[in-house]
C-alpha positions, -999 to 999 in steps of 0.1 A, spaced: 502 -87 182 534 -73 164 570 -90 162 599 -74 178 618 -61 152 594 -67 127 592 -40 98 551 -41 108 567 -27 142 593 -4 128 563 14 104 542 18 138 571 34 156 574 59 126 539 68 129 541 73 166 569 94 164 562 132 165 574 151 136 607 172 140 603 204 166 572 185 182 571 169 213 549 137 223 531 145 256 511 117 279 487 131 303 466 111 328 430 127 328 400 119 344 370 109 328 356 145 332 386 160 315 383 132 286 346 145 282 351 178 284 377 176 257 351 154 234 325 182 238 351 210 230 364 190 200 328 202 180 327 237 194 362 243 183 357 226 151 385 207 159 397 174 140 412 157 171 422 161 213 454 174 202 436 203 183 412 209 216 446 213 237 463 234 214 434 260 211 430 258 248 462 267 254 460 297 229 429 308 246 446 306 282 475 323 269 452 351 258 438 356 290 468 356 307 485 379 283 454 405 285 453 401 328 488 406 328 483 440 306 459 448 336 430 447 309 395 432 323 378 405 301 343 410 298 310 393 285 285 413 267 251 398 277 222 397 248 200 421 272 230 449 268 249 442 302 284 436 304 294 409 330 334 413 341 351 375 340 372 365 372 394 336 363 406 329 404 429 301 391 451 328 372 473 349 386 493 379 370 511 403 380 529 412 414 
């Protein structure tokens, strides 16, 4: 335990402080969500969970922007067919 007001506590407080321009966000996630983040660490070549969340936000923003333009997102299959990806949870437009 770190003594209140000690230099060790002050150092620990500085370590947990976000960089200027950043905000700390605390989330309550189910174990399944934490497992998904852990799984994506390798797929995203991410260093930590924060990087996974940042990259996920970038992907989500890309999807929303493309759908808002009226574009479709397709997956090209190995057999040469294309399948449209439907995102029922994303609402864009009117």
